[in-house]
Structure formats: C-alpha cells, structure tokens
C-alpha positions in Angstrom: 29.3 12.5 114.0 30.9 9.9 116.3 29.6 6.8 114.4 31.0 7.9 110.9 34.6 8.2 112.4 35.3 4.2 112.2 33.9 4.3 108.8 36.1 7.0 107.4 38.9 5.2 108.9 38.1 2.0 107.0 37.4 3.8 103.9 40.8 5.4 104.1 42.6 2.4 105.0 40.9 0.6 102.1 41.7 3.4 99.8 45.6 3.3 100.7 45.5 -0.8 100.3 43.8 -0.2 96.7 46.8 2.5 96.0 49.6 0.0 96.9 47.8 -2.8 94.7 47.7 -0.5 91.7 51.2 0.9 92.0 52.5 -3.0 92.6 51.0 -4.0 89.5 52.5 -1.4 87.5 55.9 -1.7 88.9 56.0 -5.7 88.8 56.1 -5.7 92.9 56.2 -3.5 95.7 59.9 -4.5 96.3 61.2 -3.1 93.1 60.2 0.4 94.0 63.1 0.3 96.7 65.7 -1.5 94.6 66.8 1.5 92.1 69.9 1.4 90.2 72.4 3.3 91.9 73.5 4.4 88.4 69.8 6.0 87.7 69.4 7.5 91.2 72.6 8.5 92.7 72.6 9.3 96.0 72.3 13.4 97.0 75.3 12.9 99.5 77.9 10.7 98.0 77.1 10.8 94.4 78.1 7.9 92.0 80.3 6.3 94.8 82.4 3.1 95.0 81.7 1.4 98.2 83.6 -1.5 99.7 84.1 -2.9 103.2 85.8 -5.5 105.6 85.1 -7.3 108.7 87.7 -8.2 111.5 86.4 -11.3 112.1 85.3 -12.3 108.5 86.1 -15.7 106.9 85.7 -14.3 103.5 89.3 -14.6 101.8 88.3 -11.8 99.3 87.9 -9.2 101.9 90.9 -7.3 102.9 91.2 -7.3 106.8 90.5 -3.3 107.8 94.3 -3.1 109.1 95.3 -3.6 105.3 92.5 -1.8 103.5 93.3 1.4 105.9 97.2 1.1 105.6 96.8 0.4 101.8 94.7 3.7 101.8 96.9 6.0 103.9 99.7 4.7 101.4 98.2 6.5 98.5 98.1 10.0 100.4 99.6 12.7 98.5 98.0 16.2 99.7 95.7 15.4 102.7 95.0 13.3 105.5 92.4 14.3 108.2 91.5 11.5 110.7 88.9 11.7 113.6 89.5 8.5 115.5 88.2 8.2 118.6 91.0 5.5 119.7 94.3 4.8 118.4 97.1 2.5 119.7 97.4 0.2 116.6 101.5 0.2 115.5 100.5 -0.9 111.9 98.0 2.3 111.9 100.5 4.7 113.8 103.4 3.7 111.2 101.1 4.2 108.1 100.2 8.0 109.4 103.8 8.4 110.0 104.8 7.5 106.5 102.1 9.6 105.0 103.2 12.5 107.1 106.8 12.0 106.1 105.5 12.0 102.3 103.2 14.8 102.3 103.3 16.8 105.7 99.5 16.6 105.5 98.3 14.7 108.3 96.0 16.0 110.9 94.4 13.8 113.7 91.6 14.4 116.3 90.9 12.3 119.2 89.0 11.7 122.2 90.2 13.4 125.2 89.6 10.3 127.9 91.1 7.8 125.4 94.2 10.1 124.9 94.8 9.9 128.5 95.0 6.0 128.6 98.4 4.2 128.9 98.3 2.1 125.5 97.3 5.7 123.5 99.9 8.1 125.1 102.7 6.3 123.3 100.9 6.1 119.9 100.1 10.1 120.2 103.8 10.7 121.0 105.0 9.0 118.3 102.6 10.6 115.9 103.3 14.0 117.4 107.0 13.6 117.4 106.8 13.0 113.6 105.4 16.3 113.1 101.8 15.6 113.3 99.4 18.2 114.8 96.8 16.4 116.9 93.6 17.8 118.8 91.3 16.4 121.3 87.8 17.4 122.5 87.1 19.7 125.4 83.3 19.6 125.3 81.2 17.8 127.5 80.7 14.5 125.1 83.1 12.5 123.8 84.9 12.5 120.3 83.2 9.2 119.1 84.0 9.3 115.5 86.2 6.9 113.6 86.7 8.4 110.0 89.5 9.3 108.0 89.5 11.3 104.5 92.2 11.0 102.0 93.2 13.7 99.3 89.3 14.9 99.3 88.4 11.3 97.1 88.1 8.7 99.8 86.7 8.2 103.2 87.2 5.3 105.6 84.8 5.1 108.2 82.6 2.3 110.4 82.7 1.0 113.9 86.8 0.3 113.7 88.9 2.1 115.9 92.5 1.8 115.1 93.4 -0.1 118.2 94.8 -3.8 119.1 91.5 -5.0 120.4 89.5 -3.5 117.5 91.9 -5.6 115.2 92.1 -8.7 116.7 89.3 -9.6 119.3 86.2 -7.1 118.2 83.7 -7.4 115.8 84.3 -4.5 113.6 83.6 -3.0 110.2 85.3 -0.6 108.1 83.7 0.8 104.8 85.4 2.4 102.1 83.9 5.0 100.2 85.4 6.3 97.2 83.6 9.8 96.5 84.8 13.1 96.1 81.6 14.4 97.3 81.5 12.5 100.5 85.3 13.2 101.1 85.0 17.3 100.5 81.8 17.0 103.0 83.7 15.3 105.6 86.8 17.5 105.1 84.7 20.8 105.8 83.3 19.2 108.9 86.9 18.1 110.2 87.9 21.8 109.2 85.2 23.1 111.4 86.0 21.0 114.4 89.6 21.6 114.1 89.4 25.6 113.8 86.8 25.3 117.0 88.9 26.3 119.6 86.1 26.1 122.1 85.3 22.7 121.8 88.7 21.1 120.9 92.3 21.8 121.9 96.0 20.8 121.0 97.1 17.7 122.3 100.8 17.5 124.0 102.5 14.6 125.3 102.9 15.9 128.7 99.2 15.0 129.0 98.9 13.1 132.5 98.3 9.7 132.3 95.1 7.9 133.2 93.9 4.4 134.1 93.0 2.5 131.3 89.7 3.1 129.5 87.2 0.4 128.9 87.9 -1.7 126.1 86.5 -0.3 122.9 
C-alpha cells in the first residue's frame, strides 16, 4: 500500500495537468478564463460599477489629484455624506465637508480616537463641529482605520488616502471612486451600524484634550 501512494499522487497530478490543457485548448488560453467582461459577469458586491482613481504622486495629466476628485464629489452631495476617515486636517477637504453640510445638513463623520487628539486634527474637527456636523470617534481597543466616504448612496470614495496635508502632498496614496448604488448602500448600512454602536463609538467634543502629534500617516 505504501508503494502505491507516490503512484497515485503522480496520476492525480497528471490528470490535473491534462484537465488544464484541455480547458486551455477550448478557451483559447488559460489567461482568458480570468479575463471576463464586467458586463457579462457583474461583481456580486458592486454590480455594474464605474471605477476611477487618482494617485497623489502621479505624473499622468489625465488623472485628477485626490483632493480635486474628492472635493468635486462632495460638491454634488444633496442627501447624504457619511465619512469614516482615519485622519483629517486638510483645509480643502474640511471646507468641502462644511459646504456640503450647509447645503444638505446631511454630513456625518467618524474618525480615529488617537488621531482626533492630535494638534493638527483638533482644529479641523472643531471647525466641522461648529458647522453642525456630528462627529464620533472609536472607543474600542483597536483603531478606526477606514478611509471611506459615501455620497447620496450612489458613490463611494476609498483607498489609502487620508484627508491630510501629508497624504495629499508627500505620501504615496491612492483614492478610488466607485460609482455603484449597491456598494454605496452597503457601506451606508455599515456606517449606520458603527454610528449606532454606543459601545464601540462615542461622540467627539471640541473640549477633547490635546495630545502629542501622532506619527505621520
């Protein structure tokens, strides 16, 4: 019996290799199997989504800078802006959020507790709070590391890009825009769950004590 095991393994590998060869011949090449058209096979999580992106250090003139892409998106908000942002201190982004709040009174922000105590973030959050934007921070043992914003349940902005000066100017970051009602609604539901979870998240107030600046993000 022990001598048959290697033989069985060799036969199994040979059969698998033959199967791949046959499938490859029928399909043109094995690569084509993973190159399906999005229209023919929509994602189960995003549906027929339209996706675009931008990089902070890109030299491609056809790509918007993340600041521009994000600000342009916030200017279109009419009913809902839910932003879970690890860190925020970028004046352009703060202004865009305040302007959205002035139009629709529909902005909510969740940020990270440690970052919210930093001297560069306290002024930004204070401005947002004074504009009537409710803000929450995490109170659990981990960090609130999301960098996601959902607008009007039709578009989502996500990626590594924090809404900060360092992310915008010196870091290598990406911001992805996904136009998908299904994905936006899914994140909106997640955001609602976080917002209503009083055990893991709490209201932020401008009186929060300052702390040493967090590490560069």
